[in-house]
C-alpha positions as CSV (number, residue, x, y, z in Angstrom):
1,M,73.3,-83.4,-32.4
2,I,71.3,-83.1,-29.3
3,N,72.0,-83.8,-25.7
4,V,70.9,-87.3,-24.6
5,T,71.0,-89.4,-21.4
6,P,73.7,-92.1,-21.5
7,I,72.2,-95.4,-22.6
8,S,73.2,-97.5,-19.6
9,I,71.5,-95.1,-17.1
10,A,68.4,-94.0,-19.0
11,A,66.1,-95.9,-16.6
12,A,67.9,-94.9,-13.5
13,A,67.9,-91.2,-14.7
14,Q,64.2,-91.3,-14.9
15,S,64.0,-92.3,-11.2
16,Y,65.8,-89.2,-10.1
17,A,64.7,-86.8,-12.9
18,A,61.8,-85.5,-10.8
19,E,64.2,-83.9,-8.3
20,L,66.1,-82.1,-11.1
21,T,65.4,-78.8,-12.6
22,E,66.4,-78.2,-16.3
23,K,69.6,-76.5,-15.2
24,L,70.6,-79.3,-12.9
25,C,69.8,-82.0,-15.5
26,Q,72.8,-80.8,-17.6
27,P,75.4,-82.9,-15.7
28,Y,73.4,-86.1,-16.5
29,C,73.2,-85.6,-20.3
30,V,75.8,-86.5,-22.9
31,N,76.9,-83.1,-24.4
32,A,76.5,-82.8,-28.1
33,S,80.2,-82.1,-28.5
34,I,81.2,-85.3,-26.8
35,Q,78.8,-87.6,-28.7
36,P,80.7,-87.5,-32.0
37,V,83.9,-88.7,-30.2
38,V,81.9,-91.6,-28.7
39,D,80.5,-92.4,-32.1
40,V,84.0,-92.6,-33.6
41,T,84.9,-95.1,-31.0
42,Y,82.1,-97.4,-32.1
43,T,82.8,-96.8,-35.8
44,I,86.3,-98.1,-35.5
45,D,85.2,-101.3,-33.7
46,D,81.8,-101.8,-32.0
47,T,83.5,-103.4,-29.0
48,S,86.8,-101.4,-28.9
49,L,86.3,-100.2,-25.3
50,V,83.5,-102.4,-24.1
51,G,84.4,-104.3,-20.9
52,T,87.8,-102.5,-20.5
53,T,89.4,-100.9,-17.4
54,L,90.4,-97.2,-17.4
55,Y,93.3,-96.0,-15.3
56,V,93.3,-92.3,-14.4
57,T,95.2,-90.0,-12.1
58,L,92.1,-87.9,-11.2
59,F,88.6,-89.1,-10.7
60,P,86.6,-88.4,-13.9
61,C,84.4,-85.3,-14.1
62,N,80.8,-85.5,-15.0
63,E,81.5,-84.8,-18.7
64,C,84.1,-87.5,-18.9
65,A,81.8,-89.9,-17.0
66,K,79.2,-89.6,-19.7
67,A,81.7,-90.5,-22.4
68,I,83.1,-93.4,-20.3
69,I,79.6,-94.8,-19.8
70,Q,78.8,-94.5,-23.5
71,S,82.0,-96.2,-24.5
72,G,81.3,-99.4,-22.5
73,I,84.2,-99.1,-20.1
74,R,83.4,-101.3,-17.0
75,E,85.9,-100.3,-14.4
76,I,87.8,-97.1,-13.4
77,I,90.9,-97.2,-11.3
78,Y,91.8,-93.7,-10.1
79,L,94.7,-92.2,-8.0
80,S,93.1,-89.0,-6.6
81,D,89.6,-87.9,-5.8
82,K,90.5,-84.3,-4.7
83,Y,87.3,-82.8,-6.0
84,A,85.1,-85.4,-4.3
85,A,82.7,-82.9,-2.8
86,T,82.0,-80.9,-5.9
87,P,78.7,-81.1,-7.7
88,G,80.3,-82.3,-10.9
89,T,82.1,-85.2,-9.2
90,L,79.1,-86.2,-7.2
91,A,77.1,-86.3,-10.4
92,S,79.9,-88.3,-12.0
93,K,79.9,-90.9,-9.2
94,R,76.1,-91.2,-9.3
95,M,76.1,-91.8,-13.1
96,L,79.0,-94.2,-13.1
97,K,77.4,-96.3,-10.2
98,S,74.0,-96.3,-12.0
99,A,75.7,-97.6,-15.1
100,G,77.3,-100.5,-13.0
101,I,80.8,-99.3,-13.5
102,T,83.3,-100.5,-10.8
103,L,85.1,-97.6,-9.1
104,R,88.3,-98.3,-7.3
105,R,90.9,-96.1,-5.8
106,L,94.5,-97.2,-6.4
107,E,96.1,-98.1,-3.1
108,S,99.9,-97.7,-3.0
109,D,102.6,-97.3,-0.4
110,K,104.5,-95.0,-2.9
111,A,104.5,-91.3,-2.2
112,V,105.8,-90.5,-5.7
113,L,105.2,-92.0,-9.1
114,T,108.0,-91.5,-11.7
115,L,107.2,-92.1,-15.4
116,P,110.2,-92.0,-17.7
117,L,109.3,-90.5,-21.1
118,S,112.4,-91.6,-22.9
119,E,114.4,-94.9,-23.1
């Protein structure tokens, strides 16, 4: 396996590739270790995640963003963006927006979320 640019942003990546050095390109490529996981998703059912919404507590990192883009997820609803200013999160946002994925912070008046794990 080799590192590749996510399919939905290949054209967009070329537009900003000139500003990137080889070291800085890494956040924009699908890591070879993530690609088999994505391939399994499509092996099960070609449309298993296409068009779905992903709910997460923390805004996805750049590595997760690449897998999300490859899987066909179309919307991410997140609770926290505490690493918003880090290079990985900035790359994540740029890739997700380039792929046309809707990003939405969950707005709530609740200070605490309790999730019972047993009945």
